[in-house]
All heavy atoms as TSV, in Angstrom:
chain	resi	resn	atom	element	x	y	z
A	1	MET	N	N	98.234	94.865	88.781
A	1	MET	CA	C	98.497	95.002	90.241
A	1	MET	C	C	99.942	95.460	90.518
A	1	MET	O	O	100.151	96.344	91.235
A	1	MET	CB	C	98.006	93.730	90.985
A	1	MET	CG	C	98.205	93.876	92.444
A	1	MET	SD	S	96.921	95.108	92.932
A	1	MET	CE	C	96.607	94.557	94.500
A	2	LEU	N	N	100.779	94.720	89.908
A	2	LEU	CA	C	102.229	95.080	90.046
A	2	LEU	C	C	102.633	96.438	89.614
A	2	LEU	O	O	103.421	97.108	90.324
A	2	LEU	CB	C	103.200	94.039	89.219
A	2	LEU	CG	C	103.160	92.632	89.793
A	2	LEU	CD1	C	104.023	91.773	88.891
A	2	LEU	CD2	C	103.765	92.558	91.256
A	3	GLU	N	N	102.032	96.978	88.613
A	3	GLU	CA	C	102.257	98.354	88.057
A	3	GLU	C	C	101.811	99.298	89.273
A	3	GLU	O	O	102.433	100.261	89.458
A	3	GLU	CB	C	101.549	98.570	86.808
A	3	GLU	CG	C	101.895	100.053	86.371
A	3	GLU	CD	C	101.223	100.272	84.952
A	3	GLU	OE1	O	100.910	99.329	84.248
A	3	GLU	OE2	O	101.105	101.386	84.592
A	4	ARG	N	N	100.618	99.066	89.770
A	4	ARG	CA	C	100.093	99.871	90.819
A	4	ARG	C	C	100.980	99.944	92.017
A	4	ARG	O	O	101.244	100.974	92.614
A	4	ARG	CB	C	98.611	99.507	91.223
A	4	ARG	CG	C	97.965	100.528	91.966
A	4	ARG	CD	C	96.550	100.073	92.370
A	4	ARG	NE	N	95.834	99.412	91.285
A	4	ARG	CZ	C	94.758	98.666	91.457
A	4	ARG	NH1	N	94.217	98.720	92.570
A	4	ARG	NH2	N	94.287	97.973	90.421
A	5	GLU	N	N	101.482	98.750	92.436
A	5	GLU	CA	C	102.404	98.657	93.516
A	5	GLU	C	C	103.766	99.427	93.279
A	5	GLU	O	O	104.257	100.059	94.132
A	5	GLU	CB	C	102.810	97.185	93.880
A	5	GLU	CG	C	101.561	96.456	94.412
A	5	GLU	CD	C	101.849	94.896	94.598
A	5	GLU	OE1	O	103.002	94.605	94.619
A	5	GLU	OE2	O	100.916	94.180	94.849
A	6	PHE	N	N	104.219	99.226	92.016
A	6	PHE	CA	C	105.435	99.863	91.623
A	6	PHE	C	C	105.366	101.451	91.681
A	6	PHE	O	O	106.082	102.179	92.176
A	6	PHE	CB	C	105.885	99.465	90.254
A	6	PHE	CG	C	107.144	100.319	89.749
A	6	PHE	CD1	C	108.380	100.061	90.311
A	6	PHE	CD2	C	106.982	101.340	88.829
A	6	PHE	CE1	C	109.437	100.706	89.834
A	6	PHE	CE2	C	108.014	102.090	88.496
A	6	PHE	CZ	C	109.276	101.840	89.006
A	7	LEU	N	N	104.204	101.912	91.163
A	7	LEU	CA	C	103.920	103.391	91.124
A	7	LEU	C	C	103.805	103.853	92.675
A	7	LEU	O	O	104.260	105.006	92.983
A	7	LEU	CB	C	102.599	103.652	90.373
A	7	LEU	CG	C	102.773	103.573	88.841
A	7	LEU	CD1	C	101.346	103.760	88.274
A	7	LEU	CD2	C	103.784	104.406	88.301
A	8	ALA	N	N	103.188	103.086	93.587
A	8	ALA	CA	C	103.107	103.496	95.014
A	8	ALA	C	C	104.488	103.584	95.492
A	8	ALA	O	O	104.873	104.459	96.310
A	8	ALA	CB	C	102.262	102.547	95.582
A	9	THR	N	N	105.359	102.532	95.201
A	9	THR	CA	C	106.766	102.463	95.767
A	9	THR	C	C	107.505	103.716	95.246
A	9	THR	O	O	108.266	104.369	96.011
A	9	THR	CB	C	107.335	101.096	95.373
A	9	THR	OG1	O	106.607	100.147	95.873
A	9	THR	CG2	C	108.788	101.048	95.859
A	10	LEU	N	N	107.327	103.983	93.919
A	10	LEU	CA	C	108.094	105.144	93.378
A	10	LEU	C	C	107.561	106.346	93.897
A	10	LEU	O	O	108.465	107.249	94.310
A	10	LEU	CB	C	107.839	105.141	91.897
A	10	LEU	CG	C	108.499	106.314	91.043
A	10	LEU	CD1	C	109.995	106.295	91.230
A	10	LEU	CD2	C	108.106	106.158	89.559
A	11	GLN	N	N	106.345	106.581	94.199
A	11	GLN	CA	C	105.858	107.761	94.798
A	11	GLN	C	C	106.419	107.912	96.180
A	11	GLN	O	O	106.846	109.059	96.657
A	11	GLN	CB	C	104.356	107.838	94.913
A	11	GLN	CG	C	103.683	109.011	95.550
A	11	GLN	CD	C	104.007	110.225	94.641
A	11	GLN	OE1	O	104.096	110.283	93.471
A	11	GLN	NE2	N	104.264	111.413	95.466
A	12	ASN	N	N	106.446	106.824	96.994
A	12	ASN	CA	C	107.007	106.891	98.281
A	12	ASN	C	C	108.523	107.296	98.275
A	12	ASN	O	O	108.948	108.092	99.134
A	12	ASN	CB	C	106.867	105.534	98.982
A	12	ASN	CG	C	105.351	105.337	99.455
A	12	ASN	OD1	O	104.646	106.279	99.602
A	12	ASN	ND2	N	105.121	104.095	99.629
A	13	ALA	N	N	109.195	106.783	97.276
A	13	ALA	CA	C	110.650	107.025	97.222
A	13	ALA	C	C	110.857	108.500	96.736
A	13	ALA	O	O	111.718	109.158	97.250
A	13	ALA	CB	C	111.287	106.130	96.083
A	14	LEU	N	N	110.017	108.983	95.894
A	14	LEU	CA	C	110.110	110.423	95.465
A	14	LEU	C	C	109.830	111.396	96.701
A	14	LEU	O	O	110.524	112.388	96.904
A	14	LEU	CB	C	108.983	110.785	94.528
A	14	LEU	CG	C	109.235	110.295	93.098
A	14	LEU	CD1	C	108.101	110.353	92.153
A	14	LEU	CD2	C	110.569	111.007	92.430
A	15	GLU	N	N	108.923	110.981	97.639
A	15	GLU	CA	C	108.611	111.823	98.747
A	15	GLU	C	C	109.773	111.901	99.800
A	15	GLU	O	O	109.812	112.802	100.505
A	15	GLU	CB	C	107.350	111.349	99.448
A	15	GLU	CG	C	106.139	111.595	98.602
A	15	GLU	CD	C	104.915	110.898	99.257
A	15	GLU	OE1	O	105.040	110.345	100.427
A	15	GLU	OE2	O	103.892	110.889	98.599
A	16	THR	N	N	110.766	110.900	99.671
A	16	THR	CA	C	111.892	110.982	100.557
A	16	THR	C	C	113.022	111.805	100.084
A	16	THR	O	O	113.976	112.126	100.839
A	16	THR	CB	C	112.499	109.552	100.848
A	16	THR	OG1	O	113.039	109.038	99.682
A	16	THR	CG2	C	111.346	108.672	101.286
A	17	LEU	N	N	113.026	112.298	98.749
A	17	LEU	CA	C	114.079	113.178	98.245
A	17	LEU	C	C	113.999	114.492	98.967
A	17	LEU	O	O	112.890	115.052	99.291
A	17	LEU	CB	C	113.759	113.293	96.746
A	17	LEU	CG	C	114.045	112.138	95.845
A	17	LEU	CD1	C	113.616	112.512	94.382
A	17	LEU	CD2	C	115.458	111.649	95.952
A	18	PRO	N	N	115.196	115.190	99.114
A	18	PRO	CA	C	115.155	116.582	99.538
A	18	PRO	C	C	114.332	117.523	98.628
A	18	PRO	O	O	114.134	117.130	97.404
A	18	PRO	CB	C	116.682	116.959	99.442
A	18	PRO	CG	C	117.415	115.631	99.532
A	18	PRO	CD	C	116.425	114.637	98.779
A	19	SER	N	N	113.806	118.492	99.116
A	19	SER	CA	C	112.776	119.266	98.408
A	19	SER	C	C	113.307	119.766	96.983
A	19	SER	O	O	112.511	119.664	96.051
A	19	SER	CB	C	112.517	120.467	99.277
A	19	SER	OG	O	111.606	121.323	98.641
A	20	ARG	N	N	114.466	120.349	96.946
A	20	ARG	CA	C	114.880	120.800	95.639
A	20	ARG	C	C	115.103	119.610	94.621
A	20	ARG	O	O	114.805	119.844	93.500
A	20	ARG	CB	C	116.245	121.599	95.852
A	20	ARG	CG	C	115.949	123.004	96.504
A	20	ARG	CD	C	117.216	123.689	96.751
A	20	ARG	NE	N	118.107	124.108	95.633
A	20	ARG	CZ	C	117.817	125.079	94.773
A	20	ARG	NH1	N	116.763	125.949	95.021
A	20	ARG	NH2	N	118.545	125.387	93.727
A	21	GLN	N	N	115.613	118.541	95.042
A	21	GLN	CA	C	115.722	117.423	94.181
A	21	GLN	C	C	114.359	116.882	93.659
A	21	GLN	O	O	114.080	116.606	92.568
A	21	GLN	CB	C	116.370	116.315	94.858
A	21	GLN	CG	C	117.988	116.499	95.054
A	21	GLN	CD	C	118.549	115.239	95.763
A	21	GLN	OE1	O	118.121	114.217	95.688
A	21	GLN	NE2	N	119.733	115.360	96.422
A	22	ARG	N	N	113.396	116.865	94.581
A	22	ARG	CA	C	112.077	116.478	94.257
A	22	ARG	C	C	111.394	117.426	93.244
A	22	ARG	O	O	110.793	117.004	92.307
A	22	ARG	CB	C	111.230	116.384	95.515
A	22	ARG	CG	C	109.877	115.761	95.347
A	22	ARG	CD	C	108.980	115.418	96.642
A	22	ARG	NE	N	109.004	116.625	97.455
A	22	ARG	CZ	C	109.618	116.737	98.621
A	22	ARG	NH1	N	110.533	115.909	99.053
A	22	ARG	NH2	N	109.413	117.906	99.340
A	23	LYS	N	N	111.589	118.695	93.576
A	23	LYS	CA	C	111.005	119.742	92.627
A	23	LYS	C	C	111.593	119.638	91.217
A	23	LYS	O	O	110.929	119.690	90.190
A	23	LYS	CB	C	111.198	121.135	93.147
A	23	LYS	CG	C	110.342	121.383	94.334
A	23	LYS	CD	C	110.613	122.683	94.964
A	23	LYS	CE	C	109.761	122.991	96.129
A	23	LYS	NZ	N	110.185	124.213	96.865
A	24	ALA	N	N	112.985	119.548	91.169
A	24	ALA	CA	C	113.722	119.470	89.869
A	24	ALA	C	C	113.263	118.127	89.141
A	24	ALA	O	O	112.933	118.240	87.958
A	24	ALA	CB	C	115.235	119.425	90.101
A	25	PHE	N	N	113.107	116.993	89.828
A	25	PHE	CA	C	112.808	115.706	89.197
A	25	PHE	C	C	111.236	115.792	88.682
A	25	PHE	O	O	111.007	115.356	87.505
A	25	PHE	CB	C	112.977	114.621	90.137
A	25	PHE	CG	C	112.795	113.208	89.564
A	25	PHE	CD1	C	113.993	112.683	88.883
A	25	PHE	CD2	C	111.610	112.645	89.487
A	25	PHE	CE1	C	113.893	111.494	88.397
A	25	PHE	CE2	C	111.649	111.279	88.988
A	25	PHE	CZ	C	112.665	110.760	88.386
A	26	SER	N	N	110.456	116.459	89.455
A	26	SER	CA	C	109.053	116.576	89.035
A	26	SER	C	C	108.976	117.500	87.735
A	26	SER	O	O	108.236	117.092	86.784
A	26	SER	CB	C	108.223	117.170	90.253
A	26	SER	OG	O	106.939	117.355	89.700
A	27	LEU	N	N	109.612	118.553	87.759
A	27	LEU	CA	C	109.631	119.442	86.595
A	27	LEU	C	C	110.248	118.693	85.309
A	27	LEU	O	O	109.723	118.831	84.222
A	27	LEU	CB	C	110.269	120.702	86.904
A	27	LEU	CG	C	109.666	121.667	87.870
A	27	LEU	CD1	C	110.576	122.782	88.289
A	27	LEU	CD2	C	108.350	122.126	87.309
A	28	TRP	N	N	111.314	117.905	85.635
A	28	TRP	CA	C	111.934	117.286	84.433
A	28	TRP	C	C	110.994	116.243	83.967
A	28	TRP	O	O	110.895	116.001	82.797
A	28	TRP	CB	C	113.214	116.557	84.996
A	28	TRP	CG	C	113.915	115.770	83.932
A	28	TRP	CD1	C	114.701	116.184	82.912
A	28	TRP	CD2	C	113.887	114.271	84.027
A	28	TRP	NE1	N	115.151	114.931	82.300
A	28	TRP	CE2	C	114.601	113.892	82.943
A	28	TRP	CE3	C	113.280	113.304	84.739
A	28	TRP	CZ2	C	114.843	112.593	82.594
A	28	TRP	CZ3	C	113.403	112.039	84.499
A	28	TRP	CH2	C	114.286	111.689	83.440
A	29	GLN	N	N	110.234	115.517	84.891
A	29	GLN	CA	C	109.292	114.509	84.430
A	29	GLN	C	C	108.190	115.120	83.546
A	29	GLN	O	O	107.574	114.431	82.599
A	29	GLN	CB	C	108.686	113.870	85.581
A	29	GLN	CG	C	109.359	112.799	86.143
A	29	GLN	CD	C	108.709	112.028	87.281
A	29	GLN	OE1	O	108.161	112.604	88.186
A	29	GLN	NE2	N	108.582	110.697	87.194
A	30	GLN	N	N	107.820	116.351	83.799
A	30	GLN	CA	C	106.825	117.021	83.093
A	30	GLN	C	C	107.347	117.635	81.710
A	30	GLN	O	O	106.507	118.179	81.089
A	30	GLN	CB	C	106.299	118.203	83.929
A	30	GLN	CG	C	105.543	117.691	85.134
A	30	GLN	CD	C	105.097	118.916	86.092
A	30	GLN	OE1	O	104.573	119.882	85.608
A	30	GLN	NE2	N	105.536	118.777	87.273
A	31	GLY	N	N	108.519	117.426	81.434
A	31	GLY	CA	C	109.114	117.868	80.114
A	31	GLY	C	C	109.822	119.213	80.057
A	31	GLY	O	O	110.162	119.686	79.037
A	32	TYR	N	N	110.044	119.703	81.301
A	32	TYR	CA	C	110.747	121.145	81.313
A	32	TYR	C	C	112.204	120.862	81.011
A	32	TYR	O	O	112.758	119.869	81.340
A	32	TYR	CB	C	110.645	121.777	82.708
A	32	TYR	CG	C	109.252	122.259	82.910
A	32	TYR	CD1	C	108.218	121.474	83.339
A	32	TYR	CD2	C	108.878	123.568	82.610
A	32	TYR	CE1	C	106.972	121.912	83.707
A	32	TYR	CE2	C	107.674	124.186	82.899
A	32	TYR	CZ	C	106.658	123.302	83.479
A	32	TYR	OH	O	105.419	123.736	83.633
A	33	SER	N	N	112.802	121.870	80.371
A	33	SER	CA	C	114.257	121.806	80.013
A	33	SER	C	C	115.113	122.157	81.285
A	33	SER	O	O	114.533	122.712	82.270
A	33	SER	CB	C	114.655	122.859	78.948
A	33	SER	OG	O	114.497	124.172	79.421
A	34	TYR	N	N	116.410	121.837	81.326
A	34	TYR	CA	C	117.199	122.213	82.373
A	34	TYR	C	C	117.181	123.630	82.640
A	34	TYR	O	O	117.098	124.183	83.689
A	34	TYR	CB	C	118.614	121.734	82.208
A	34	TYR	CG	C	118.812	120.242	82.342
A	34	TYR	CD1	C	117.914	119.266	82.223
A	34	TYR	CD2	C	120.165	119.825	82.679
A	34	TYR	CE1	C	118.086	117.990	82.457
A	34	TYR	CE2	C	120.391	118.440	82.832
A	34	TYR	CZ	C	119.412	117.523	82.836
A	34	TYR	OH	O	119.607	116.215	83.036
A	35	ARG	N	N	117.143	124.421	81.565
A	35	ARG	CA	C	117.124	125.867	81.667
A	35	ARG	C	C	115.943	126.345	82.327
A	35	ARG	O	O	115.843	127.280	83.247
A	35	ARG	CB	C	117.345	126.544	80.351
A	35	ARG	CG	C	117.628	128.095	80.426
A	35	ARG	CD	C	117.791	128.686	79.052
A	35	ARG	NE	N	116.472	129.307	78.626
A	35	ARG	CZ	C	115.814	128.896	77.653
A	35	ARG	NH1	N	116.121	127.857	76.941
A	35	ARG	NH2	N	114.615	129.434	77.306
A	36	GLN	N	N	114.763	125.814	81.929
A	36	GLN	CA	C	113.460	126.205	82.500
A	36	GLN	C	C	113.422	125.777	84.002
A	36	GLN	O	O	112.881	126.603	84.931
A	36	GLN	CB	C	112.355	125.507	81.788
A	36	GLN	CG	C	112.055	126.083	80.346
A	36	GLN	CD	C	111.076	125.237	79.503
A	36	GLN	OE1	O	111.254	123.946	79.566
A	36	GLN	NE2	N	110.265	125.881	78.907
A	37	ILE	N	N	113.915	124.692	84.328
A	37	ILE	CA	C	113.949	124.155	85.763
A	37	ILE	C	C	114.821	125.169	86.503
A	37	ILE	O	O	114.472	125.531	87.720
A	37	ILE	CB	C	114.397	122.717	85.848
A	37	ILE	CG1	C	113.534	121.756	85.121
A	37	ILE	CG2	C	114.549	122.285	87.264
A	37	ILE	CD1	C	113.966	120.352	84.939
A	38	ALA	N	N	115.967	125.498	86.030
A	38	ALA	CA	C	116.904	126.329	86.646
A	38	ALA	C	C	116.184	127.728	87.019
A	38	ALA	O	O	116.340	128.290	88.125
A	38	ALA	CB	C	118.127	126.661	85.837
A	39	GLN	N	N	115.441	128.221	86.069
A	39	GLN	CA	C	114.737	129.461	86.274
A	39	GLN	C	C	113.729	129.384	87.338
A	39	GLN	O	O	113.562	130.248	88.158
A	39	GLN	CB	C	114.119	129.999	84.968
A	39	GLN	CG	C	115.074	130.421	83.906
A	39	GLN	CD	C	114.426	130.763	82.631
A	39	GLN	OE1	O	113.246	130.307	82.243
A	39	GLN	NE2	N	115.025	131.669	81.817
A	40	ALA	N	N	113.011	128.247	87.156
A	40	ALA	CA	C	111.963	128.001	88.330
A	40	ALA	C	C	112.559	127.865	89.707
A	40	ALA	O	O	111.991	128.247	90.723
A	40	ALA	CB	C	111.172	126.752	87.940
A	41	LEU	N	N	113.679	127.227	89.834
A	41	LEU	CA	C	114.376	127.000	91.085
A	41	LEU	C	C	115.337	128.095	91.443
A	41	LEU	O	O	115.856	128.079	92.697
A	41	LEU	CB	C	115.125	125.583	91.162
A	41	LEU	CG	C	114.229	124.375	90.940
A	41	LEU	CD1	C	115.157	123.202	90.920
A	41	LEU	CD2	C	113.243	124.377	92.095
A	42	GLY	N	N	115.626	129.041	90.539
A	42	GLY	CA	C	116.524	130.105	90.964
A	42	GLY	C	C	117.905	129.664	91.113
A	42	GLY	O	O	118.746	130.059	91.952
A	43	CYS	N	N	118.407	128.700	90.158
A	43	CYS	CA	C	119.748	128.242	90.114
A	43	CYS	C	C	120.227	128.200	88.658
A	43	CYS	O	O	119.420	128.441	87.811
A	43	CYS	CB	C	119.803	126.902	90.844
A	43	CYS	SG	S	118.913	125.583	90.102
A	44	SER	N	N	121.487	127.626	88.538
A	44	SER	CA	C	121.997	127.474	87.265
A	44	SER	C	C	121.605	126.000	86.604
A	44	SER	O	O	121.278	125.152	87.302
A	44	SER	CB	C	123.487	127.573	87.259
A	44	SER	OG	O	124.033	126.398	87.953
A	45	PRO	N	N	121.700	125.976	85.305
A	45	PRO	CA	C	121.401	124.704	84.680
A	45	PRO	C	C	122.336	123.587	85.118
A	45	PRO	O	O	121.980	122.446	85.298
A	45	PRO	CB	C	121.550	124.984	83.195
A	45	PRO	CG	C	121.204	126.316	82.981
A	45	PRO	CD	C	121.820	127.044	84.297
A	46	SER	N	N	123.578	123.885	85.356
A	46	SER	CA	C	124.491	122.933	85.933
A	46	SER	C	C	124.048	122.500	87.423
A	46	SER	O	O	124.328	121.274	87.686
A	46	SER	CB	C	125.926	123.365	85.884
A	46	SER	OG	O	126.101	124.499	86.769
A	47	ALA	N	N	123.574	123.324	88.093
A	47	ALA	CA	C	123.015	122.941	89.467
A	47	ALA	C	C	121.779	122.014	89.230
A	47	ALA	O	O	121.659	121.077	90.031
A	47	ALA	CB	C	122.603	124.194	90.229
A	48	VAL	N	N	120.985	122.201	88.274
A	48	VAL	CA	C	119.795	121.316	87.952
A	48	VAL	C	C	120.347	119.971	87.560
A	48	VAL	O	O	119.895	118.974	88.063
A	48	VAL	CB	C	118.983	121.955	86.791
A	48	VAL	CG1	C	117.934	120.882	86.256
A	48	VAL	CG2	C	118.206	123.130	87.333
A	49	GLU	N	N	121.411	119.960	86.772
A	49	GLU	CA	C	122.056	118.664	86.349
A	49	GLU	C	C	122.435	117.958	87.540
A	49	GLU	O	O	122.260	116.643	87.622
A	49	GLU	CB	C	123.178	118.973	85.496
A	49	GLU	CG	C	123.765	117.726	84.838
A	49	GLU	CD	C	124.863	117.951	83.802
A	49	GLU	OE1	O	125.187	119.213	83.463
A	49	GLU	OE2	O	125.459	116.979	83.310
A	50	SER	N	N	123.112	118.562	88.478
A	50	SER	CA	C	123.586	117.903	89.786
A	50	SER	C	C	122.400	117.414	90.611
A	50	SER	O	O	122.339	116.333	91.106
A	50	SER	CB	C	124.461	118.821	90.591
A	50	SER	OG	O	125.617	119.164	90.012
A	51	LEU	N	N	121.343	118.249	90.730
A	51	LEU	CA	C	120.094	117.808	91.535
A	51	LEU	C	C	119.467	116.654	90.920
A	51	LEU	O	O	119.201	115.708	91.614
A	51	LEU	CB	C	119.087	119.070	91.495
A	51	LEU	CG	C	119.495	120.239	92.480
A	51	LEU	CD1	C	118.594	121.340	92.054
A	51	LEU	CD2	C	119.377	119.835	93.855
A	52	LEU	N	N	119.433	116.682	89.545
A	52	LEU	CA	C	118.829	115.480	88.874
A	52	LEU	C	C	119.671	114.307	89.070
A	52	LEU	O	O	119.071	113.152	89.171
A	52	LEU	CB	C	118.436	115.723	87.440
A	52	LEU	CG	C	117.262	116.834	87.268
A	52	LEU	CD1	C	117.236	117.202	85.769
A	52	LEU	CD2	C	116.023	116.167	87.789
A	53	HIS	N	N	120.928	114.360	88.923
A	53	HIS	CA	C	121.815	113.224	89.068
A	53	HIS	C	C	121.607	112.563	90.421
A	53	HIS	O	O	121.591	111.413	90.572
A	53	HIS	CB	C	123.261	113.655	88.845
A	53	HIS	CG	C	124.274	112.520	89.027
A	53	HIS	ND1	N	124.333	111.533	88.119
A	53	HIS	CD2	C	125.128	112.289	90.061
A	53	HIS	CE1	C	125.331	110.705	88.611
A	53	HIS	NE2	N	125.808	111.113	89.765
A	54	ARG	N	N	121.682	113.446	91.485
A	54	ARG	CA	C	121.550	112.939	92.860
A	54	ARG	C	C	120.161	112.332	93.149
A	54	ARG	O	O	120.095	111.322	93.752
A	54	ARG	CB	C	121.961	114.115	93.801
A	54	ARG	CG	C	123.307	114.502	93.839
A	54	ARG	CD	C	123.614	115.311	95.156
A	54	ARG	NE	N	122.843	116.592	95.268
A	54	ARG	CZ	C	123.059	117.717	94.820
A	54	ARG	NH1	N	124.187	117.885	94.052
A	54	ARG	NH2	N	122.379	118.638	94.918
A	55	ALA	N	N	119.181	112.954	92.561
A	55	ALA	CA	C	117.870	112.416	92.668
A	55	ALA	C	C	117.654	111.024	92.092
A	55	ALA	O	O	117.166	110.000	92.636
A	55	ALA	CB	C	116.735	113.378	92.075
A	56	ARG	N	N	118.279	110.774	90.881
A	56	ARG	CA	C	118.207	109.518	90.151
A	56	ARG	C	C	119.017	108.496	90.872
A	56	ARG	O	O	118.596	107.375	91.070
A	56	ARG	CB	C	118.810	109.704	88.707
A	56	ARG	CG	C	117.932	110.398	87.762
A	56	ARG	CD	C	118.510	110.404	86.324
A	56	ARG	NE	N	117.830	111.456	85.486
A	56	ARG	CZ	C	118.471	112.520	85.062
A	56	ARG	NH1	N	119.731	112.733	85.386
A	56	ARG	NH2	N	117.925	113.445	84.409
A	57	GLN	N	N	120.148	108.952	91.410
A	57	GLN	CA	C	121.037	107.908	92.134
A	57	GLN	C	C	120.274	107.496	93.447
A	57	GLN	O	O	120.220	106.258	93.730
A	57	GLN	CB	C	122.338	108.578	92.599
A	57	GLN	CG	C	123.228	108.853	91.401
A	57	GLN	CD	C	123.678	107.575	90.677
A	57	GLN	OE1	O	123.025	107.060	89.756
A	57	GLN	NE2	N	124.678	107.015	91.166
A	58	THR	N	N	119.619	108.434	94.103
A	58	THR	CA	C	118.884	108.124	95.319
A	58	THR	C	C	117.699	107.170	94.939
A	58	THR	O	O	117.457	106.180	95.703
A	58	THR	CB	C	118.432	109.465	95.963
A	58	THR	OG1	O	119.617	110.037	96.340
A	58	THR	CG2	C	117.596	109.031	97.278
A	59	LEU	N	N	116.932	107.533	93.990
A	59	LEU	CA	C	115.733	106.742	93.577
A	59	LEU	C	C	116.121	105.288	93.189
A	59	LEU	O	O	115.589	104.403	93.525
A	59	LEU	CB	C	115.023	107.510	92.492
A	59	LEU	CG	C	114.171	108.581	92.815
A	59	LEU	CD1	C	113.694	109.352	91.603
A	59	LEU	CD2	C	113.154	108.525	93.869
A	60	LYS	N	N	117.271	105.260	92.383
A	60	LYS	CA	C	117.736	103.861	91.951
A	60	LYS	C	C	118.080	103.155	93.147
A	60	LYS	O	O	117.718	101.908	93.243
A	60	LYS	CB	C	118.981	104.109	91.017
A	60	LYS	CG	C	119.506	102.917	90.546
A	60	LYS	CD	C	120.694	103.174	89.614
A	60	LYS	CE	C	121.351	101.914	89.123
A	60	LYS	NZ	N	122.616	102.223	88.227
A	61	LYS	N	N	118.797	103.725	94.105
A	61	LYS	CA	C	119.109	102.898	95.318
A	61	LYS	C	C	118.035	102.490	96.084
A	61	LYS	O	O	117.919	101.375	96.556
A	61	LYS	CB	C	120.103	103.753	96.238
A	61	LYS	CG	C	120.652	102.960	97.466
A	61	LYS	CD	C	121.483	103.897	98.369
A	61	LYS	CE	C	121.951	103.262	99.578
A	61	LYS	NZ	N	121.145	102.349	100.254
A	62	ARG	N	N	116.937	103.455	96.302
A	62	ARG	CA	C	115.824	103.098	97.154
A	62	ARG	C	C	114.970	101.960	96.396
A	62	ARG	O	O	114.518	101.124	97.144
A	62	ARG	CB	C	115.010	104.335	97.417
A	62	ARG	CG	C	115.927	105.246	98.359
A	62	ARG	CD	C	115.021	106.119	99.276
A	62	ARG	NE	N	115.934	106.803	100.197
A	62	ARG	CZ	C	116.081	108.097	100.152
A	62	ARG	NH1	N	115.493	108.918	99.276
A	62	ARG	NH2	N	117.021	108.668	101.071
A	63	LEU	N	N	114.902	102.115	95.164
A	63	LEU	CA	C	114.059	101.031	94.511
A	63	LEU	C	C	114.676	99.672	94.459
A	63	LEU	O	O	114.039	98.804	94.516
A	63	LEU	CB	C	113.703	101.590	93.073
A	63	LEU	CG	C	112.744	102.720	93.027
A	63	LEU	CD1	C	112.634	103.332	91.556
A	63	LEU	CD2	C	111.424	102.455	93.622
A	64	ASN	N	N	116.077	99.741	94.336
A	64	ASN	CA	C	116.787	98.456	94.354
A	64	ASN	C	C	116.736	97.856	95.729
A	64	ASN	O	O	116.734	96.700	95.885
A	64	ASN	CB	C	118.314	98.749	93.971
A	64	ASN	CG	C	118.420	98.699	92.478
A	64	ASN	OD1	O	117.585	98.175	91.744
A	64	ASN	ND2	N	119.386	99.363	92.014
A	65	ASP	N	N	116.708	98.709	96.770
A	65	ASP	CA	C	116.692	98.175	98.152
A	65	ASP	C	C	115.382	97.409	98.481
A	65	ASP	O	O	115.325	96.628	99.299
A	65	ASP	CB	C	116.850	99.278	99.184
A	65	ASP	CG	C	118.270	99.887	99.253
A	65	ASP	OD1	O	119.174	99.132	98.748
A	65	ASP	OD2	O	118.468	100.932	99.811
A	66	ILE	N	N	114.313	97.832	97.820
A	66	ILE	CA	C	112.968	97.268	97.971
A	66	ILE	C	C	112.849	95.994	97.374
A	66	ILE	O	O	112.134	95.064	97.776
A	66	ILE	CB	C	111.927	98.256	97.363
A	66	ILE	CG1	C	111.899	99.584	98.327
A	66	ILE	CG2	C	110.554	97.546	97.483
A	66	ILE	CD1	C	111.120	100.695	97.741
A	67	ARG	N	N	113.447	95.662	96.314
A	67	ARG	CA	C	113.471	94.364	95.647
A	67	ARG	C	C	113.939	93.334	96.541
A	67	ARG	O	O	113.986	92.494	97.037
A	67	ARG	CB	C	114.395	94.361	94.349
A	67	ARG	CG	C	113.799	95.253	93.255
A	67	ARG	CD	C	114.768	95.014	92.032
A	67	ARG	NE	N	114.427	95.980	91.113
A	67	ARG	CZ	C	114.929	95.961	89.898
A	67	ARG	NH1	N	115.674	94.856	89.549
A	67	ARG	NH2	N	114.617	96.867	89.051
């Protein structure tokens, strides 16, 4: 039950991310490389790195706030 609740909480937190962060994070979770994500989003790999960093920071904060 706790795992299901956590997954629902994580999904809700993901939905609050800005669109590009959410897309980058989703592709990263699926195993795409930074270069592949960059191509999909039309940006540079360093921009992907920034998007993922901000997404992780936001998710970490939102999940900690829920505890």
